[in-house]
VOPAGU-2260 file (C-alpha; in pm, 1 decimal, decimal comma):
REM VOPAGU-2260
SITE   aa  ch    i         X         Y         Z
SITE  MET   A    0    2492,4   -1104,8   -1055,0
SITE  THR   A    1    2126,1   -1173,5   -1005,6
SITE  LEU   A    2    1780,8    -981,6   -1089,5
SITE  ARG   A    3    1686,8    -793,0    -767,3
SITE  ILE   A    4    1516,1    -560,8    -632,9
SITE  GLU   A    5    1668,9    -349,3    -358,6
SITE  THR   A    6    1521,4    -146,7     -61,6
SITE  ASP   A    7    1631,9     155,8     146,1
SITE  LEU   A    8    1499,4      78,0     477,9
SITE  ASP   A    9    1636,3     435,4     576,8
SITE  LYS   A   10    1399,9     581,7     289,9
SITE  VAL   A   11    1102,9     441,8     376,6
SITE  GLU   A   12    1156,3     506,3     768,1
SITE  GLN   A   13    1241,5     897,5     681,2
SITE  ASN   A   14     897,4     876,2     463,6
SITE  THR   A   15     693,1     704,4     709,8
SITE  ARG   A   16     819,3    1008,0     988,1
SITE  ILE   A   17     744,5    1296,0     743,9
SITE  LEU   A   18     342,0    1157,5     671,2
SITE  VAL   A   19     354,2    1103,0    1058,6
SITE  ASP   A   20     471,2    1402,0    1164,6
SITE  ARG   A   21     239,6    1597,2     902,3
SITE  LEU   A   22     -55,3    1445,2    1017,0
SITE  ALA   A   23       0,3    1413,1    1395,7
SITE  SER   A   24    -100,0    1817,6    1378,0
SITE  THR   A   25    -468,1    1682,2    1270,1
SITE  GLY   A   26    -460,3    1424,6    1508,6
SITE  ILE   A   27    -478,8    1182,6    1259,2
SITE  ARG   A   28    -259,6     869,8    1344,0
SITE  VAL   A   29    -102,5     615,2    1091,3
SITE  THR   A   30    -104,4     214,5    1037,7
SITE  GLY   A   31     154,0     124,0     815,0
SITE  ILE   A   32      77,2     -87,8     513,1
SITE  THR   A   33     336,0    -405,5     399,2
SITE  LYS   A   34     117,5    -557,7     147,0
SITE  ALA   A   35     330,9    -431,2    -164,0
SITE  VAL   A   36     643,8    -586,4      28,0
SITE  LEU   A   37     479,6    -955,8     120,0
SITE  GLY   A   38     460,0    -835,1     462,8
SITE  SER   A   39     879,9    -727,2     520,8
SITE  PRO   A   40     955,1    -728,8     861,6
SITE  GLY   A   41    1248,2    -511,1     768,2
SITE  VAL   A   42    1023,7    -272,5     596,3
SITE  GLY   A   43     772,8    -326,8     903,3
SITE  ALA   A   44    1042,3    -218,8    1139,7
SITE  ALA   A   45    1143,3      66,1     939,3
SITE  MET   A   46     755,4     204,8     922,6
SITE  LEU   A   47     756,5     156,1    1304,1
SITE  ARG   A   48    1084,1     347,2    1359,9
SITE  GLY   A   49     939,0     587,0    1178,4
SITE  GLY   A   50     638,9     665,1    1407,6
SITE  ALA   A   51     354,5     426,6    1233,0
SITE  LEU   A   52      95,8     318,0    1554,2
SITE  GLY   A   53      96,8     -18,0    1352,5
SITE  LEU   A   54      69,5    -258,8    1071,8
SITE  GLY   A   55    -124,6    -365,7     837,5
SITE  ASP   A   56    -159,1    -618,0     522,4
SITE  SER   A   57    -403,2    -787,3     323,3
SITE  ARG   A   58    -301,7   -1146,8     358,1
SITE  VAL   A   59    -267,0   -1387,4     647,6
SITE  PRO   A   60      84,9   -1479,3     598,2
SITE  ASN   A   61     195,6   -1193,6     520,3
SITE  LEU   A   62      96,5   -1089,2     866,0
SITE  ALA   A   63     244,1   -1411,7    1013,1
SITE  ARG   A   64     563,2   -1312,5     859,5
SITE  LEU   A   65     549,2    -990,7    1124,5
SITE  ALA   A   66     510,6   -1175,5    1461,7
SITE  GLY   A   67     903,1   -1179,9    1506,8
SITE  LEU   A   68     904,4    -795,7    1552,0
SITE  ASP   A   69     981,2    -693,7    1908,6
SITE  PRO   A   70     807,8    -552,1    2043,8
SITE  LEU   A   71     501,2    -708,3    1847,5
SITE  PRO   A   72     288,3    -459,4    1707,7
SITE  THR   A   73     -93,0    -370,5    1641,9
SITE  ARG   A   74    -111,6    -590,7    1332,6
SITE  THR   A   75    -445,5    -525,8    1126,6
SITE  LEU   A   76    -585,0    -767,5     843,4
SITE  ILE   A   77    -716,0    -531,8     599,1
SITE  ARG   A   78    -875,2    -753,7     380,0
SITE  SER   A   79   -1199,6    -872,2     466,6
SITE  PRO   A   80   -1137,4   -1219,6     659,0
SITE  MET   A   81   -1178,2   -1535,6     425,7
SITE  LEU   A   82   -1409,6   -1772,8     616,4
SITE  SER   A   83   -1210,3   -2059,3     533,0
SITE  GLN   A   84    -913,5   -1868,2     730,3
SITE  VAL   A   85   -1086,4   -1735,9    1041,0
SITE  ALA   A   86    -900,6   -1961,0    1264,7
SITE  HIS   A   87    -533,1   -1846,2    1128,5
SITE  VAL   A   88    -658,7   -1460,2    1149,7
SITE  VAL   A   89    -734,3   -1505,3    1509,5
SITE  GLU   A   90    -380,3   -1665,7    1574,1
SITE  VAL   A   91    -232,2   -1323,2    1369,7
SITE  ALA   A   92    -386,6   -1002,6    1386,4
SITE  ASP   A   93    -524,9    -823,3    1678,4
SITE  VAL   A   94    -782,5    -639,6    1458,5
SITE  SER   A   95    -964,9    -739,7    1111,6
SITE  LEU   A   96   -1164,0    -487,4     875,1
SITE  ASN   A   97   -1471,3    -673,9     836,0
SITE  THR   A   98   -1834,6    -657,8     615,3
SITE  GLU   A   99   -2008,2   -1028,0     674,7
SITE  ALA   A  100   -2257,6   -1121,5     915,6
SITE  VAL   A  101   -2106,4   -1534,3     877,4
SITE  VAL   A  102   -1753,6   -1419,0     903,6
SITE  LEU   A  103   -1794,8   -1221,4    1229,5
SITE  ALA   A  104   -1970,7   -1513,2    1383,6
SITE  ALA   A  105   -1761,9   -1765,5    1293,1
SITE  LEU   A  106   -1474,7   -1508,2    1414,8
SITE  ASP   A  107   -1640,5   -1513,0    1739,4
SITE  GLN   A  108   -1645,7   -1857,2    1795,1
SITE  VAL   A  109   -1297,3   -1937,3    1709,1
SITE  ALA   A  110   -1197,0   -1627,9    1912,3
SITE  ALA   A  111   -1399,2   -1800,2    2216,4
SITE  GLN   A  112   -1218,1   -2135,7    2135,3
SITE  GLN   A  113    -861,6   -1957,1    2148,0
SITE  LYS   A  114    -976,2   -1790,5    2483,0
SITE  ARG   A  115    -905,8   -1435,2    2293,8
SITE  THR   A  116   -1108,7   -1131,8    2202,3
SITE  HIS   A  117   -1073,2   -1038,9    1854,9
SITE  ALA   A  118   -1099,8    -661,3    1766,4
SITE  VAL   A  119   -1343,1    -545,8    1486,2
SITE  VAL   A  120   -1366,5    -242,0    1240,2
SITE  LEU   A  121   -1687,4    -250,4    1022,3
SITE  MET   A  122   -1614,7     -94,4     694,2
SITE  VAL   A  123   -1871,7      90,0     503,7
SITE  GLU   A  124   -1972,5     174,8     163,5
SITE  LEU   A  125   -1927,3     542,7      50,2
SITE  GLY   A  126   -1931,3     502,8    -360,3
SITE  ASP   A  127   -1593,9     342,6    -458,7
SITE  LEU   A  128   -1825,8      24,8    -456,8
SITE  ARG   A  129   -1526,2    -221,4    -333,7
SITE  GLU   A  130   -1603,5    -378,8      66,0
SITE  GLY   A  131   -1836,3    -224,0     259,7
SITE  ILE   A  132   -2176,7    -238,8     454,9
SITE  ALA   A  133   -2433,1       4,2     323,8
SITE  LEU   A  134   -2493,9     274,7     571,3
SITE  ASP   A  135   -2848,3     211,1     615,2
SITE  ASP   A  136   -2726,2    -141,3     757,3
SITE  ALA   A  137   -2457,3       4,4     950,6
SITE  PRO   A  138   -2656,7     -10,9    1291,2
SITE  GLU   A  139   -2747,6    -330,0    1258,8
SITE  ALA   A  140   -2428,9    -437,6    1171,8
SITE  VAL   A  141   -2285,1    -274,2    1490,2
SITE  ARG   A  142   -2588,5    -419,8    1688,7
SITE  ALA   A  143   -2434,3    -792,6    1544,4
SITE  VAL   A  144   -2101,0    -731,9    1666,2
SITE  LEU   A  145   -2182,0    -622,8    2009,7
SITE  SER   A  146   -2405,5    -921,5    2042,5
SITE  HIS   A  147   -2066,5   -1159,6    2002,0
SITE  SER   A  148   -1863,3   -1184,5    2350,0
SITE  SER   A  149   -1513,4   -1272,6    2204,9
SITE  LEU   A  150   -1533,3    -953,4    1930,5
SITE  ARG   A  151   -1481,2    -596,5    2033,2
SITE  LEU   A  152   -1582,7    -354,4    1794,8
SITE  VAL   A  153   -1337,0     -87,7    1818,0
SITE  GLY   A  154   -1418,6     160,2    1484,7
SITE  LEU   A  155   -1559,2     245,8    1171,5
SITE  GLY   A  156   -1366,2     233,5     869,1
SITE  ALA   A  157   -1396,1     317,8     490,0
SITE  ASN   A  158   -1180,0     252,6     154,0
SITE  LEU   A  159   -1198,3     480,5    -131,0
SITE  ALA   A  160   -1036,2     529,0    -460,2
SITE  CYS   A  161    -912,2     155,9    -504,9
SITE  GLN   A  162   -1192,0      21,3    -700,5
SITE  ASN   A  163   -1347,2     312,7    -920,1
SITE  GLY   A  164   -1104,8     607,8    -821,4
SITE  VAL   A  165   -1390,0     765,9    -623,2
SITE  VAL   A  166   -1183,8    1078,5    -434,5
SITE  PRO   A  167   -1173,7    1118,6     -71,8
SITE  ASP   A  168   -1338,7    1490,5      -5,9
SITE  ASP   A  169   -1503,5    1669,9     262,2
SITE  ARG   A  170   -1853,2    1516,9     157,5
SITE  ASN   A  171   -1775,4    1146,4     206,9
SITE  MET   A  172   -1546,6    1178,5     507,0
SITE  GLY   A  173   -1832,6    1370,2     677,9
SITE  ILE   A  174   -2085,5    1101,8     607,9
SITE  LEU   A  175   -1806,4     832,1     786,0
SITE  THR   A  176   -1805,5    1099,9    1075,6
SITE  GLY   A  177   -2145,2    1129,3    1097,7
SITE  LEU   A  178   -2200,5     783,2    1118,9
SITE  ALA   A  179   -1960,3     776,5    1375,7
SITE  ASP   A  180   -2146,7     988,2    1620,4
SITE  GLU   A  181   -2472,9     812,3    1503,5
SITE  ILE   A  182   -2343,9     486,8    1592,4
SITE  GLU   A  183   -2202,6     609,8    1932,3
SITE  ALA   A  184   -2557,4     774,7    2028,5
SITE  LEU   A  185   -2740,4     482,5    1936,3
SITE  HIS   A  186   -2557,7     207,6    2105,7
SITE  GLY   A  187   -2411,0     419,3    2443,6
SITE  ILE   A  188   -2019,3     287,6    2281,9
SITE  SER   A  189   -1730,4     481,8    2222,1
SITE  LEU   A  190   -1500,8     426,3    1874,7
SITE  ASP   A  191   -1139,4     396,2    1917,3
SITE  VAL   A  192   -1084,4     430,6    1553,1
SITE  VAL   A  193   -1277,1     576,0    1215,2
SITE  SER   A  194   -1042,1     480,9     954,7
SITE  GLY   A  195   -1063,0     700,2     675,3
SITE  GLY   A  196    -890,5     520,3     439,8
SITE  ASN   A  197    -573,7     487,9     237,9
SITE  SER   A  198    -288,2     682,7      85,7
SITE  ALA   A  199    -525,3     839,7    -143,6
SITE  ASN   A  200    -703,0    1044,3     193,4
SITE  LEU   A  201    -377,2    1216,2     188,3
SITE  ASN   A  202    -468,1    1521,2       6,3
SITE  TRP   A  203    -793,4    1580,7     196,2
SITE  ALA   A  204    -656,2    1504,6     545,2
SITE  LEU   A  205    -367,9    1779,1     494,3
SITE  HIS   A  206    -575,1    2018,5     343,7
SITE  THR   A  207    -930,8    2030,7     495,5
SITE  HIS   A  208   -1052,3    2261,7     699,5
SITE  ASP   A  209   -1256,6    1995,5     942,2
SITE  ILE   A  210   -1096,9    1607,0     936,0
SITE  GLY   A  211   -1419,2    1567,1    1154,6
SITE  ARG   A  212   -1374,6    1189,6    1359,9
SITE  ILE   A  213   -1123,6    1079,4    1099,1
SITE  ASP   A  214    -830,9     945,8    1345,1
SITE  GLU   A  215    -634,0     719,7    1122,4
SITE  LEU   A  216    -527,2     620,9     779,8
SITE  ARG   A  217    -384,6     316,5     626,8
SITE  LEU   A  218     -64,6     446,9     437,0
SITE  GLY   A  219     141,5     197,6     191,2
SITE  GLU   A  220     201,1     351,4    -138,3
SITE  ALA   A  221     240,6     704,1      -3,3
SITE  ILE   A  222     527,3     563,0     231,4
SITE  LEU   A  223     688,1     334,1      -4,8
SITE  LEU   A  224     697,8     523,0    -316,1
SITE  GLY   A  225     660,7     887,2    -199,3
SITE  VAL   A  226     341,2     983,9    -429,4
SITE  ASP   A  227     -24,1    1036,4    -399,0
SITE  PRO   A  228    -184,5     740,8    -597,1
SITE  LEU   A  229    -458,2     965,9    -684,7
SITE  TYR   A  230    -227,9    1121,1    -976,5
SITE  ARG   A  231      59,3     890,0    -891,7
SITE  THR   A  232     237,4    1260,0    -852,5
SITE  PRO   A  233     539,4    1265,4    -631,6
SITE  ILE   A  234     463,9    1405,6    -288,0
SITE  PRO   A  235     718,5    1701,2    -174,5
SITE  GLY   A  236     981,0    1623,8      61,9
SITE  LEU   A  237     949,5    1217,7       7,0
SITE  HIS   A  238    1178,4     994,7    -130,3
SITE  THR   A  239    1052,4     836,6    -462,1
SITE  ASP   A  240    1347,7     586,2    -482,4
SITE  ALA   A  241    1347,7     379,9    -181,0
SITE  PHE   A  242    1340,1      58,9    -476,6
SITE  THR   A  243    1578,8     -32,3    -702,0
SITE  LEU   A  244    1521,7    -319,5    -966,1
SITE  THR   A  245    1822,2    -425,0   -1120,1
SITE  ALA   A  246    1847,1    -658,5   -1424,7
SITE  GLU   A  247    2117,0    -790,4   -1649,2
SITE  VAL   A  248    2201,5    -743,8   -2026,2
SITE  ILE   A  249    2173,8   -1063,0   -2232,9
SITE  GLU   A  250    2192,8    -874,9   -2560,8
SITE  VAL   A  251    2285,4    -618,2   -2731,7
SITE  ALA   A  252    2261,3    -544,4   -3092,1
SITE  MET   A  253    2190,0    -299,6   -3417,9
SITE  LYS   A  254    1850,8    -380,3   -3529,0
SITE  PRO   A  255    1600,8    -259,6   -3761,8
SITE  ALA   A  256    1312,7       9,2   -3565,5
SITE  GLN   A  257    1038,6    -192,5   -3750,9
SITE  PRO   A  258     950,2    -558,8   -3723,8
SITE  TRP   A  259     875,4    -740,6   -4106,8
SITE  GLY   A  260     638,6   -1038,0   -4163,9
SITE  ASP   A  261     285,0   -1080,8   -4081,0
SITE  ARG   A  262     171,4    -980,2   -3771,9
SITE  ALA   A  263    -101,7   -1115,5   -3508,4
SITE  GLN   A  264    -104,9   -1102,8   -3114,9
SITE  ALA   A  265     207,1   -1063,9   -2909,0
SITE  ALA   A  266     270,2   -1301,4   -2627,2
SITE  PHE   A  267      87,9   -1096,3   -2432,2
SITE  GLY   A  268    -208,4    -946,2   -2657,1
SITE  GLU   A  269    -151,5    -658,1   -2899,8
SITE  ALA   A  270     197,0    -597,1   -3022,9
SITE  PRO   A  271     380,3    -276,9   -2891,2
SITE  VAL   A  272     376,6     -21,5   -3119,7
SITE  ARG   A  273     762,8      86,8   -3257,4
SITE  THR   A  274     834,8     440,5   -3418,1
SITE  GLY   A  275    1099,1     502,5   -3645,1
SITE  ASN   A  276    1237,5     380,4   -3978,7
SITE  THR   A  277    1584,2     336,6   -3920,0
SITE  THR   A  278    1798,5      98,4   -3671,7
SITE  VAL   A  279    1763,5      52,3   -3305,1
SITE  HIS   A  280    2061,9      60,1   -3048,6
SITE  GLN   A  281    1851,4    -254,0   -2879,8
SITE  ALA   A  282    1935,9    -462,0   -2551,5
SITE  ILE   A  283    1746,8    -736,2   -2411,5
SITE  LEU   A  284    1800,8    -772,1   -2045,1
SITE  ALA   A  285    1701,3   -1096,9   -1844,9
SITE  LEU   A  286    1321,8    -960,4   -1689,2
SITE  GLY   A  287     978,7   -1035,4   -1781,4
SITE  HIS   A  288     612,6   -1034,8   -1713,0
SITE  GLN   A  289     672,3   -1335,4   -1466,7
SITE  ASP   A  290     861,4   -1057,4   -1247,7
SITE  VAL   A  291     700,0    -696,9   -1297,8
SITE  ASP   A  292     472,3    -509,2   -1457,7
SITE  PRO   A  293     654,7    -320,4   -1761,3
SITE  ASP   A  294     401,0     -70,2   -1768,7
SITE  ASP   A  295     511,4      95,5   -1442,9
SITE  LEU   A  296     873,6      22,4   -1490,8
SITE  HIS   A  297    1097,4     341,6   -1499,7
SITE  PRO   A  298    1433,3     320,7   -1734,7
SITE  PRO   A  299    1677,4     570,4   -1682,3
SITE  ASP   A  300    1686,4     876,0   -1881,9
SITE  GLY   A  301    1791,2     800,2   -2228,5
SITE  ILE   A  302    1630,4     430,0   -2233,9
SITE  ALA   A  303    1314,4     349,3   -2341,6
SITE  ILE   A  304    1131,5       0,3   -2330,9
SITE  LEU   A  305    1031,5     -95,8   -2656,4
SITE  GLY   A  306     813,1    -402,9   -2549,8
SITE  MET   A  307     826,1    -712,7   -2308,6
SITE  SER   A  308     769,6   -1106,8   -2284,1
SITE  SER   A  309     737,2   -1332,9   -2006,1
SITE  ASP   A  310    1132,2   -1390,5   -1985,5
SITE  HIS   A  311    1279,5   -1098,8   -2205,6
SITE  LEU   A  312    1264,8    -720,7   -2142,1
SITE  VAL   A  313    1359,7    -504,5   -2503,8
SITE  VAL   A  314    1494,2    -165,8   -2474,2
SITE  ASP   A  315    1639,1     115,3   -2702,5
SITE  LEU   A  316    1998,1     178,0   -2549,8
SITE  GLY   A  317    2001,9     481,3   -2717,4
SITE  ASP   A  318    2354,0     622,0   -2662,0
SITE  HIS   A  319    2370,5     439,6   -2354,9
SITE  PRO   A  320    2711,0     162,7   -2406,4
SITE  ASP   A  321    2548,5    -119,1   -2223,6
SITE  ALA   A  322    2729,0    -420,5   -2311,1
SITE  VAL   A  323    2643,7    -775,4   -2244,1
SITE  GLY   A  324    2680,7    -871,9   -1859,0
SITE  ASP   A  325    2617,8    -521,8   -1776,0
SITE  GLU   A  326    2332,7    -416,9   -1539,0
SITE  ILE   A  327    2057,9    -131,2   -1568,1
SITE  ASP   A  328    1883,5      -2,6   -1301,8
SITE  PHE   A  329    1485,0     109,3   -1295,5
SITE  GLY   A  330    1266,7     279,1   -1067,5
SITE  VAL   A  331     919,6     103,7   -1006,6
SITE  GLY   A  332     590,4     209,6    -970,5
SITE  TYR   A  333     318,1      74,4    -767,5
SITE  SER   A  334     204,5    -248,4    -974,1
SITE  ALA   A  335     570,5    -311,8   -1073,0
SITE  LEU   A  336     708,6    -300,2    -714,9
SITE  VAL   A  337     334,7    -605,2    -613,4
SITE  ARG   A  338     488,6    -789,3    -924,6
SITE  ALA   A  339     882,4    -778,4    -825,6
SITE  MET   A  340     845,5    -872,6    -431,5
SITE  THR   A  341     596,1   -1133,4    -557,3
SITE  SER   A  342     830,2   -1282,7    -829,7
SITE  PRO   A  343    1025,8   -1567,7    -689,3
SITE  PHE   A  344    1267,4   -1492,8    -952,9
SITE  VAL   A  345    1377,5   -1152,1    -811,8
SITE  THR   A  346    1628,7   -1149,7    -513,8
SITE  LYS   A  347    1502,3    -942,4    -227,1
SITE  ILE   A  348    1802,4    -716,4     -78,0
SITE  GLU   A  349    1705,2    -492,0     204,5
SITE  HIS   A  350    1962,1    -206,0     347,4
SITE  ARG   A  351    1983,7      96,4     581,5
SITE  GLY   A  352    2269,5     331,6     608,8
SITE  ARG   A  353    2310,4     470,4     291,3
SITE  SER   A  354    2061,7     719,1     206,7
SITE  ALA   A  355    2060,3    1093,4     361,6
SITE  ALA   A  356    1742,9    1250,0     481,1
SITE  PRO   A  357    1537,6    1482,2     202,7
SITE  GLU   A  358    1639,5    1867,3     230,8
SITE  ALA   A  359    1450,4    2057,5     477,0
SITE  THR   A  360    1356,9    2267,5     214,2
SITE  GLN   A  361    1163,0    2009,4      24,0
SITE  VAL   A  362     894,7    1957,0     306,5
SITE  PRO   A  363     611,9    2197,8     266,8
SITE  PRO   A  364     487,2    2369,0     603,7
SITE  PRO   A  365     234,8    2182,2     781,8
SITE  ILE   A  366    -138,9    2227,2     700,1
SITE  GLN   A  367    -315,3    2411,0     929,0
SITE  VAL   A  368    -658,6    2304,8    1022,0
SITE  SER   A  369    -930,7    2463,5    1184,9
SITE  SER   A  370    -958,0    2276,6    1485,6
SITE  PRO   A  371    -655,5    2038,8    1604,8
SITE  ARG   A  372    -703,6    1749,1    1826,2
SITE  SER   A  373    -464,0    1582,4    2048,7
SITE  VAL   A  374    -336,8    1250,8    1913,0
SITE  PRO   A  375    -523,8     960,0    2027,3
SITE  ASP   A  376    -325,9     685,3    2247,6
SITE  ALA   A  377     -79,9     494,1    2017,4
SITE  GLY   A  378    -230,2     150,4    2180,7
SITE  ALA   A  379    -573,5     231,4    2097,9
SITE  GLY   A  380    -770,9     -77,9    1883,1
SITE  ARG   A  381    -509,8    -336,5    2043,2
SITE  THR   A  382    -689,8    -618,9    2229,3
């Protein structure tokens, strides 16, 4: 027995296929994002089998992990490159998302030294106040990229909802569409991709009457967990249980519902509020903050989380008969998934062939858009 997180690769593949098929009628392609699973080649391959046009990740070492896939997909670095890593970026990424002129100049220099052409997507600011070039500065940024002989401008992109929860909608996506048209007319070029954003764009993309120029989304959470990141609600027809975190019980006892003695802060800040005045059927599991985010951990029905320290998860078992040595399975949300995948104490297990496709009745009919466009060539953007 070991603390472990298991990945059902069939469910990841099926989630990808469903989203790819739903978006295909709008002309939007999917890049599968593997950052929550540390660039797992198994998960990346499942996304590609499901129809993703390529893979993206925010960490250069994660992109390097994907190098063994055959055939090798287009790999995109979705976080602005660190200046100190530009040589490695050019080695492992076909495309990178960029905002800084000094980084672009360094990428150009390194790409020339490596006798490569590196593809660039310029990110613009649409209100969420994370990465992005000001709209008024975008034409000059484009001019700068075009002046570098070892860089190729393949598109524009934006990111919403991650920093301040700004919702993708017709207004901000329309601004990105207008900017793409303006840039092409101003510089006499054609952009291969207009990347509208991440999983938070799904609701907009599947319900708008006009997607404009948006032709790509970067999907991670929606594929992996089957939820809409805006409200963490399940997406109809998708698996929400592709990942299972399993921990072992190390103590079971009936304990008072309330602590006693003078109280101050607990190990991770304010102590949790405990309810009740009698006793609790309490268990401790070998799982802690070093391994997972307790606020995004989903216990089985009838079990309640009472608190967590570095190495101990305390739960109320209720009527569950678990004993020392037994294991309890938990579902995970996004932050719990990221931390569990990052923890060296959590064993990662991937498997195929154990899941059935979602029932056809769960899948809603495709959203009709005003003017469906043909799906662009999946190879667009590869250098």
